[in-house]
C-alpha positions as CSV (number, residue, x, y, z in Angstrom):
1,X,-22.7,-28.0,-34.4
2,X,-21.5,-31.9,-34.0
3,X,-22.8,-33.6,-30.8
4,X,-19.8,-33.5,-28.1
5,X,-21.1,-36.6,-27.1
6,X,-19.3,-39.0,-29.1
7,X,-15.3,-41.0,-29.2
8,X,-13.9,-38.9,-32.2
9,X,-15.4,-35.1,-30.9
10,X,-14.4,-36.1,-27.6
11,X,-11.1,-36.6,-28.2
12,X,-10.6,-33.6,-31.1
13,X,-11.7,-31.4,-27.8
14,X,-9.0,-33.4,-25.6
15,X,-6.4,-33.3,-27.9
16,X,-7.2,-29.4,-28.7
17,X,-7.4,-28.0,-25.8
18,X,-4.4,-30.4,-23.6
19,X,-7.0,-31.3,-22.2
20,X,-7.8,-35.0,-19.9
21,X,-10.1,-36.3,-17.0
22,X,-8.5,-35.8,-13.5
23,X,-8.8,-38.3,-10.8
24,X,-9.9,-35.2,-8.3
25,X,-12.7,-34.6,-9.8
26,X,-14.3,-37.8,-10.4
27,X,-14.2,-36.8,-14.3
28,X,-15.0,-39.3,-17.2
29,X,-16.6,-38.1,-20.4
30,X,-20.2,-39.7,-22.2
31,X,-19.9,-40.8,-25.1
32,X,-22.4,-41.9,-26.7
33,X,-25.3,-39.3,-28.0
34,X,-27.7,-42.7,-27.7
35,X,-27.2,-42.3,-22.8
36,X,-27.5,-38.7,-23.6
37,X,-30.5,-38.2,-25.7
38,X,-32.0,-41.3,-23.4
39,X,-31.4,-38.8,-20.1
40,X,-32.7,-36.0,-21.3
41,X,-36.2,-37.6,-22.6
42,X,-36.6,-39.1,-19.1
43,X,-37.0,-35.4,-17.7
44,X,-39.6,-34.0,-20.7
45,X,-38.4,-31.2,-20.0
46,X,-39.7,-28.4,-22.6
47,X,-39.2,-24.7,-23.0
48,X,-40.8,-24.4,-19.9
49,X,-37.9,-25.6,-17.7
50,X,-35.0,-23.8,-16.2
51,X,-32.5,-26.9,-15.3
52,X,-30.0,-26.4,-12.9
53,X,-26.1,-28.8,-13.6
54,X,-23.6,-30.1,-12.0
55,X,-20.0,-30.5,-13.4
56,X,-20.9,-30.4,-16.9
57,X,-17.0,-32.0,-18.5
58,X,-16.7,-31.2,-21.3
59,X,-20.5,-30.8,-22.4
60,X,-21.8,-34.1,-23.4
61,X,-24.9,-33.6,-21.0
62,X,-25.3,-29.9,-21.1
63,X,-25.5,-29.2,-25.0
64,X,-28.2,-31.6,-25.1
65,X,-30.1,-29.5,-22.0
66,X,-30.0,-26.4,-24.2
67,X,-31.7,-27.7,-26.9
68,X,-34.7,-29.0,-25.6
69,X,-34.8,-26.4,-21.7
70,X,-35.7,-22.6,-21.6
71,X,-32.4,-22.4,-19.3
72,X,-29.6,-24.4,-18.4
73,X,-27.0,-23.3,-16.1
74,X,-24.5,-25.3,-15.0
75,X,-22.0,-25.3,-12.2
76,X,-18.0,-26.0,-13.2
77,X,-15.0,-26.4,-11.0
78,X,-12.8,-27.2,-13.3
79,X,-12.3,-23.7,-15.1
80,X,-10.0,-25.5,-17.9
81,X,-12.9,-25.8,-19.6
82,X,-13.8,-22.6,-20.4
83,X,-12.9,-22.4,-23.9
84,X,-14.9,-25.3,-24.4
85,X,-18.0,-23.9,-23.7
86,X,-16.9,-21.3,-26.2
87,X,-16.8,-22.9,-28.7
88,X,-19.2,-25.5,-27.8
89,X,-21.8,-23.9,-25.5
90,X,-22.4,-20.6,-26.6
91,X,-26.1,-20.5,-26.8
92,X,-28.0,-17.7,-25.5
93,X,-29.5,-20.6,-22.6
94,X,-26.9,-22.0,-21.4
95,X,-24.3,-20.1,-18.6
96,X,-21.7,-21.7,-17.2
97,X,-20.7,-20.5,-14.0
98,X,-17.4,-20.9,-12.3
99,X,-17.4,-22.6,-8.4
100,X,-17.9,-25.4,-6.3
101,X,-21.5,-26.2,-6.2
102,X,-21.3,-27.2,-2.5
103,X,-20.6,-23.6,-1.5
104,X,-23.6,-21.7,-3.9
105,X,-27.1,-20.6,-2.9
106,X,-29.1,-23.0,-5.1
107,X,-31.9,-21.7,-3.0
108,X,-32.0,-18.4,-4.5
109,X,-31.3,-19.4,-8.0
110,X,-34.0,-21.7,-8.0
111,X,-36.0,-18.8,-6.2
112,X,-35.0,-16.6,-9.4
113,X,-35.4,-18.9,-12.0
114,X,-39.6,-20.0,-10.5
115,X,-40.6,-16.5,-12.1
116,X,-39.7,-17.1,-15.0
117,X,-40.3,-20.7,-15.1
118,X,-42.8,-23.3,-14.3
119,X,-40.1,-26.2,-13.3
120,X,-36.3,-26.2,-12.4
121,X,-34.9,-29.2,-11.7
122,X,-31.3,-31.2,-11.4
123,X,-30.1,-33.0,-13.9
124,X,-26.8,-34.1,-13.6
125,X,-23.4,-37.0,-14.7
126,X,-22.5,-36.2,-10.8
127,X,-19.4,-36.9,-9.6
128,X,-19.4,-40.0,-7.2
129,X,-16.9,-39.1,-4.2
130,X,-19.9,-36.0,-3.6
131,X,-23.0,-37.7,-5.1
132,X,-24.5,-37.8,-0.8
133,X,-23.3,-33.7,0.0
134,X,-25.0,-32.8,-3.6
135,X,-28.3,-34.0,-2.9
136,X,-29.1,-33.9,0.8
137,X,-27.6,-29.9,-0.2
138,X,-30.8,-29.7,-2.2
139,X,-32.8,-31.5,0.7
140,X,-31.7,-30.0,3.0
141,X,-31.4,-26.5,2.5
142,X,-35.3,-26.5,0.6
143,X,-34.2,-26.0,-2.9
144,X,-37.8,-25.9,-4.4
145,X,-36.3,-28.3,-6.5
146,X,-38.9,-29.9,-8.5
147,X,-37.2,-33.1,-9.8
148,X,-33.7,-35.1,-9.7
149,X,-32.4,-36.9,-12.3
150,X,-29.1,-37.9,-11.9
151,X,-26.4,-40.7,-12.7
152,X,-24.8,-42.5,-9.6
153,X,-22.9,-45.7,-9.1
154,X,-25.0,-48.7,-10.1
155,X,-24.0,-50.3,-6.6
156,X,-25.0,-47.0,-5.1
157,X,-28.4,-46.5,-7.6
158,X,-29.5,-49.9,-6.1
159,X,-28.9,-49.3,-2.2
160,X,-31.1,-46.1,-3.3
161,X,-34.0,-48.0,-4.4
162,X,-33.5,-50.9,-2.0
163,X,-35.6,-51.1,1.5
164,X,-32.2,-50.1,2.4
165,X,-32.7,-47.5,5.3
166,X,-30.4,-44.2,6.6
167,X,-31.3,-40.6,7.0
168,X,-31.1,-39.3,4.0
169,X,-33.1,-42.6,1.6
170,X,-35.9,-42.0,5.2
171,X,-35.9,-37.9,4.4
172,X,-36.8,-38.4,0.8
173,X,-39.2,-41.1,1.7
174,X,-41.0,-38.4,3.9
175,X,-41.1,-35.7,0.8
176,X,-41.1,-37.7,-2.5
177,X,-39.9,-40.4,-3.9
178,X,-37.4,-41.9,-5.9
179,X,-37.4,-44.2,-9.2
180,X,-34.6,-46.6,-10.5
181,X,-34.7,-45.3,-13.8
182,X,-31.5,-46.9,-16.0
183,X,-28.7,-48.9,-16.3
184,X,-25.5,-46.6,-18.4
185,X,-22.7,-49.6,-18.9
186,X,-19.1,-48.4,-18.4
187,X,-18.2,-48.4,-21.9
188,X,-19.8,-45.2,-22.6
189,X,-16.9,-43.0,-21.0
190,X,-13.9,-41.8,-21.1
191,X,-11.6,-42.8,-19.4
192,X,-14.0,-46.3,-18.6
193,X,-14.6,-46.0,-15.0
194,X,-15.1,-49.5,-12.9
195,X,-17.7,-49.7,-12.3
196,X,-21.4,-49.5,-14.2
197,X,-23.6,-45.9,-13.5
198,X,-27.2,-45.7,-13.0
199,X,-30.2,-42.9,-13.3
200,X,-31.8,-42.5,-10.8
201,X,-34.5,-39.5,-10.9
202,X,-35.7,-37.9,-6.7
203,X,-39.2,-36.4,-7.1
204,X,-39.5,-33.4,-4.5
205,X,-42.7,-32.9,-3.7
206,X,-42.7,-30.7,-0.5
207,X,-39.6,-28.6,2.0
208,X,-38.1,-31.0,4.3
209,X,-38.2,-31.3,8.6
210,X,-34.7,-30.3,9.6
211,X,-35.9,-31.6,12.9
212,X,-37.0,-35.1,11.4
213,X,-33.3,-35.1,9.9
214,X,-31.8,-34.7,13.1
215,X,-33.4,-37.6,15.2
216,X,-32.9,-39.8,12.6
217,X,-28.7,-38.7,12.5
218,X,-29.2,-39.8,15.8
219,X,-30.8,-42.7,15.4
220,X,-28.4,-44.5,12.9
221,X,-25.2,-43.0,14.7
222,X,-24.3,-46.7,15.2
223,X,-26.3,-48.8,13.4
224,X,-25.5,-52.0,15.8
225,X,-26.7,-50.7,18.3
226,X,-30.7,-50.5,19.5
227,X,-32.6,-47.6,19.2
228,X,-32.8,-47.0,22.5
229,X,-28.9,-46.6,23.3
230,X,-28.6,-44.4,19.8
231,X,-31.0,-42.1,21.6
232,X,-30.6,-41.9,25.3
233,X,-27.0,-39.8,23.5
234,X,-28.9,-37.1,23.3
235,X,-31.9,-37.3,25.8
236,X,-31.9,-38.4,28.6
237,X,-35.6,-39.1,29.0
238,X,-35.3,-41.7,25.9
239,X,-37.1,-44.6,27.8
240,X,-40.2,-42.1,28.3
241,X,-39.7,-41.2,24.4
242,X,-39.8,-44.6,22.7
243,X,-42.6,-46.2,25.7
244,X,-44.9,-42.5,24.7
245,X,-44.1,-43.9,20.7
246,X,-44.9,-47.4,21.8
247,X,-41.9,-48.8,20.5
248,X,-40.2,-51.2,21.6
249,X,-36.5,-50.1,23.2
250,X,-34.8,-53.0,22.1
251,X,-35.7,-52.8,18.1
252,X,-32.7,-51.4,16.0
253,X,-33.2,-48.2,14.5
254,X,-33.2,-50.2,10.6
255,X,-36.5,-52.1,12.4
256,X,-38.6,-49.2,12.4
257,X,-40.5,-47.7,10.0
258,X,-40.8,-43.5,9.0
259,X,-44.1,-42.8,10.9
260,X,-41.6,-44.1,13.7
261,X,-39.4,-41.4,13.0
262,X,-41.6,-38.9,12.6
263,X,-43.4,-39.9,16.3
264,X,-40.6,-39.5,18.2
265,X,-40.0,-36.1,16.7
266,X,-43.0,-35.2,17.6
267,X,-42.6,-36.1,21.1
268,X,-39.1,-34.7,21.3
């Protein structure tokens, strides 16, 4: 079977099935097999690993994942690709589910997969417009995913792996680790997006503290305001909470550490 992730095969598929990339789904098709193989090699996937994929498109990454993983479950919202999957992704260990990933019960799916596989990873070329929503779903639903190896906009990847603080990144810091793996040039896509992409890895070591996430969202509601002004919108005793934590009430949230926010959560 030919690799999908080449320019000739991609063009053959698009022409044969009269397909095009839809902007509303953020579709850009990978046409470089070396990049796809590099993504899969970064995951150290083997037959004891199950993979959940989001937005497989015409299946460039799905195809290579299927060669390494014990099981691949891919969620695709665009049903136009069904005949492509029948031709190119008809392996027994690849399952395509049509539907909105954000509406799926991923936690239950992962629990079933872990009966048969040692690890469950999420590997995906994420649609840029729902990148944050997908990461939040995995973390906040405590889906028991071991690692996420995902492609995002390069600018987003650099921000996520810098010292920048926001509720989601602080949650990741609390339960795991995030790492910038490598840059993906925009030229390896058809059609080419306006910006380069990057592969990041998010390791998840334990479940999320949803009470902490609630506090983080309150504290970062307005970044320019002090921690006191943000906190007191929801807690009348905000001043006393901060004093009990030994936190300067004039500081902004971005000046605080994760341990500060955990202390505030414990006091509340």
